[in-house]
N, CA, C and O of each residue as an XYZ file, in Angstrom:
292
protein
N      32.385     23.682    -48.342
C      31.316     23.244    -49.143
C      31.759     22.173    -50.065
O      32.916     22.174    -50.484
N      30.918     21.271    -50.401
C      31.182     20.186    -51.375
C      30.949     20.689    -52.756
O      29.881     21.243    -53.019
N      31.897     20.529    -53.677
C      31.855     20.877    -55.071
C      32.126     19.646    -55.873
O      33.090     18.914    -55.651
N      31.182     19.430    -56.876
C      31.242     18.296    -57.718
C      31.316     18.805    -59.225
O      30.611     19.743    -59.596
N      32.096     18.224    -59.978
C      32.317     18.606    -61.387
C      31.725     17.489    -62.273
O      31.888     16.307    -61.970
N      31.052     17.859    -63.343
C      30.431     16.857    -64.252
C      30.656     17.403    -65.734
O      30.731     18.594    -66.038
N      30.747     16.362    -66.565
C      30.771     16.584    -68.001
C      29.309     16.055    -68.306
O      29.035     14.856    -68.266
N      28.435     17.000    -68.600
C      27.067     16.692    -68.933
C      26.852     16.769    -70.478
O      26.512     17.808    -71.044
N      27.082     15.560    -71.124
C      26.878     15.505    -72.537
C      27.836     16.626    -73.278
O      27.419     17.318    -74.207
N      29.039     16.705    -72.801
C      30.024     17.576    -73.437
C      29.993     18.938    -72.834
O      30.828     19.739    -73.253
N      29.131     19.331    -71.887
C      29.077     20.655    -71.235
C      29.594     20.518    -69.771
O      29.149     19.654    -69.015
N      30.549     21.406    -69.412
C      31.049     21.326    -68.023
C      30.113     21.998    -67.076
O      29.783     23.171    -67.246
N      29.679     21.274    -66.079
C      28.774     21.705    -65.121
C      29.418     21.576    -63.669
O      29.967     20.523    -63.348
N      29.346     22.644    -62.807
C      29.741     22.543    -61.436
C      28.507     22.562    -60.636
O      27.567     23.322    -60.869
N      28.546     21.674    -59.659
C      27.425     21.475    -58.662
C      27.979     21.753    -57.326
O      28.881     21.028    -56.907
N      27.513     22.772    -56.579
C      27.974     23.164    -55.408
C      26.966     23.039    -54.203
O      25.868     23.592    -54.257
N      27.348     22.336    -53.172
C      26.414     22.236    -52.026
C      26.328     23.535    -51.283
O      27.346     24.166    -51.000
N      25.065     23.964    -50.947
C      24.898     25.240    -50.148
C      23.965     24.931    -48.926
O      23.492     23.805    -48.768
N      23.750     25.832    -48.183
C      22.824     25.664    -47.059
C      21.408     25.447    -47.468
O      20.612     24.905    -46.702
N      21.048     25.890    -48.757
C      19.637     25.690    -49.251
C      19.606     24.477    -50.293
O      18.592     24.273    -50.961
N      20.718     23.697    -50.409
C      20.639     22.634    -51.377
C      21.715     22.664    -52.292
O      22.858     22.859    -51.879
N      21.466     22.485    -53.530
C      22.516     22.479    -54.640
C      22.377     23.704    -55.484
O      21.281     24.156    -55.815
N      23.566     24.242    -55.833
C      23.654     25.440    -56.815
C      24.342     24.910    -57.992
O      25.272     24.121    -57.822
N      23.965     25.278    -59.226
C      24.683     24.789    -60.477
C      25.190     25.914    -61.223
O      24.587     26.988    -61.245
N      26.323     25.703    -61.863
C      27.006     26.623    -62.747
C      27.391     25.957    -64.066
O      27.686     24.762    -64.078
N      27.398     26.684    -65.158
C      28.035     26.268    -66.413
C      29.482     26.754    -66.330
O      29.711     27.867    -65.856
N      30.398     26.025    -66.737
C      31.815     26.356    -66.731
C      32.338     26.534    -68.178
O      32.346     25.572    -68.946
N      32.771     27.745    -68.552
C      33.261     27.989    -69.825
C      34.699     27.426    -70.080
O      35.423     27.048    -69.159
N      35.044     27.400    -71.350
C      36.322     26.849    -71.688
C      37.540     27.611    -71.083
O      38.645     27.075    -70.998
N      37.297     28.856    -70.677
C      38.344     29.636    -69.974
C      38.286     29.423    -68.511
O      39.147     29.928    -67.790
N      37.305     28.693    -68.019
C      37.201     28.318    -66.601
C      36.267     29.179    -65.837
O      35.998     28.913    -64.665
N      35.749     30.229    -66.471
C      34.779     31.110    -65.768
C      33.563     30.411    -65.628
O      33.199     29.605    -66.484
N      32.850     30.679    -64.526
C      31.540     29.967    -64.338
C      30.417     31.071    -64.314
O      30.583     32.227    -63.924
N      29.264     30.536    -64.787
C      28.027     31.429    -64.648
C      26.910     30.516    -64.222
O      26.917     29.317    -64.500
N      25.976     31.088    -63.560
C      24.817     30.520    -62.971
C      24.173     29.633    -64.164
O      24.218     30.016    -65.334
N      23.591     28.455    -63.780
C      22.854     27.567    -64.706
C      21.394     27.450    -64.236
O      21.020     26.417    -63.681
N      20.617     28.417    -64.431
C      19.289     28.382    -63.988
C      18.438     27.339    -64.534
O      17.399     27.026    -63.953
N      18.817     26.767    -65.640
C      18.089     25.710    -66.377
C      18.370     24.293    -65.743
O      17.721     23.310    -66.100
N      19.325     24.230    -64.823
C      19.651     22.937    -64.141
C      19.274     23.140    -62.658
O      20.097     23.664    -61.908
N      18.144     22.773    -62.229
C      17.770     22.781    -60.880
C      17.766     21.422    -60.225
O      17.100     20.494    -60.684
N      18.495     21.319    -59.180
C      18.576     20.040    -58.498
C      17.863     20.167    -57.222
O      18.072     21.100    -56.447
N      16.897     19.088    -56.975
C      16.128     19.240    -55.749
C      17.115     19.236    -54.503
O      18.092     18.488    -54.457
N      16.804     20.069    -53.570
C      17.698     20.293    -52.388
C      17.939     18.998    -51.567
O      18.994     18.849    -50.950
N      16.936     18.038    -51.561
C      17.117     16.846    -50.799
C      17.713     15.649    -51.543
O      17.805     14.561    -50.975
N      18.109     15.828    -52.775
C      18.708     14.740    -53.583
C      20.031     14.463    -53.042
O      20.824     15.394    -52.897
N      20.371     13.165    -52.703
C      21.658     12.830    -52.209
C      22.823     12.988    -53.331
O      22.602     12.842    -54.533
N      23.953     13.271    -52.841
C      25.032     13.427    -53.744
C      25.311     12.249    -54.710
O      25.815     12.456    -55.814
N      24.994     11.075    -54.300
C      25.270      9.844    -54.970
C      24.264      9.785    -56.182
O      24.534      9.040    -57.124
N      23.202     10.486    -56.190
C      22.201     10.431    -57.287
C      22.253     11.586    -58.306
O      21.475     11.590    -59.261
N      23.168     12.577    -58.117
C      23.270     13.651    -58.897
C      23.589     13.419    -60.366
O      23.022     14.063    -61.248
N      24.522     12.471    -60.618
C      24.957     12.173    -61.923
C      23.654     11.603    -62.703
O      23.380     12.058    -63.813
N      22.930     10.689    -62.155
C      21.772     10.026    -62.770
C      20.738     11.237    -63.002
O      20.245     11.389    -64.120
N      20.458     11.980    -62.082
C      19.536     13.118    -62.176
C      19.834     14.001    -63.386
O      18.971     14.261    -64.225
N      21.123     14.464    -63.444
C      21.631     15.161    -64.550
C      21.405     14.509    -65.951
O      21.059     15.145    -66.947
N      21.632     13.213    -65.911
C      21.449     12.412    -67.166
C      19.933     12.553    -67.526
O      19.577     12.936    -68.641
N      19.091     12.238    -66.565
C      17.628     12.448    -66.816
C      17.177     13.697    -67.194
O      16.391     13.777    -68.139
N      17.585     14.780    -66.551
C      17.254     16.083    -66.842
C      17.653     16.676    -68.154
O      16.900     17.424    -68.779
N      18.909     16.316    -68.586
C      19.608     17.020    -69.737
C      19.778     16.043    -70.893
O      20.588     16.297    -71.785
N      19.041     14.934    -70.907
C      19.231     13.946    -71.976
C      19.262     14.496    -73.379
O      19.952     13.996    -74.267
N      18.445     15.599    -73.548
C      18.342     16.184    -74.946
C      19.626     16.681    -75.437
O      19.787     16.858    -76.645
N      20.576     16.925    -74.566
C      21.913     17.353    -74.938
C      22.843     16.324    -75.520
O      23.892     16.628    -76.087
N      22.421     15.114    -75.357
C      23.326     13.913    -75.669
C      23.509     13.985    -77.255
O      22.592     14.345    -77.993
N      24.786     13.609    -77.717
C      25.220     13.504    -78.997
C      25.952     12.227    -79.194
O      26.219     11.546    -78.203
N      26.297     11.846    -80.368
C      27.228     10.695    -80.643
C      28.564     10.834    -79.937
O      29.112      9.866    -79.410
N      29.085     12.079    -79.937
C      30.346     12.350    -79.365
C      30.317     12.454    -77.896
O      31.312     12.180    -77.225
N      29.204     12.843    -77.377
C      28.981     12.955    -75.838
C      27.673     12.266    -75.426
O      26.659     12.936    -75.231
N      27.690     10.918    -75.292
C      26.451     10.229    -75.047
C      26.200     10.060    -73.579
O      25.182      9.459    -73.234
N      27.054     10.546    -72.657
C      26.878     10.230    -71.242
C      27.101     11.376    -70.335
O      27.679     12.375    -70.764
N      26.677     11.305    -69.088
C      27.113     12.299    -68.025
C      28.215     11.574    -67.270
O      28.112     10.396    -66.929
N      29.285     12.345    -67.022
C      30.431     11.797    -66.254
C      30.858     12.706    -65.204
O      31.038     13.892    -65.481
N      31.051     12.234    -63.932
C      31.680     13.028    -62.992
C      33.198     13.088    -63.229
O      33.843     12.075    -63.503
N      33.758     14.336    -63.112
C      35.104     14.543    -63.467
C      35.845     15.027    -62.193
O      35.280     15.737    -61.361
N      37.046     14.645    -62.080
C      38.051     14.972    -61.041
C      37.567     14.459    -59.710
O      38.251     14.623    -58.700
C-alpha cells in the first residue's frame, strides 16, 4: 500500500491508499495514529493532487507559524 505523510498546517496527517480509496489518520507526537474522520479524500483523487486538496479542505487550520501543507519524507 502507498503511504503519504503530510504536515497539514502543523498537524501530522498520514494518507494511506486502500482498496476503497484513501484512508486518513492523525499522527500524534508519540507516533501513534488515530482515524481522521474529518479528513475525507475522494477515492478517485490522484496522488499528485492530495496536497492541494488537503490545503483547500483544511485551510482554516493555517497559522502564521504553519501557513502551508507540505508533504514530508
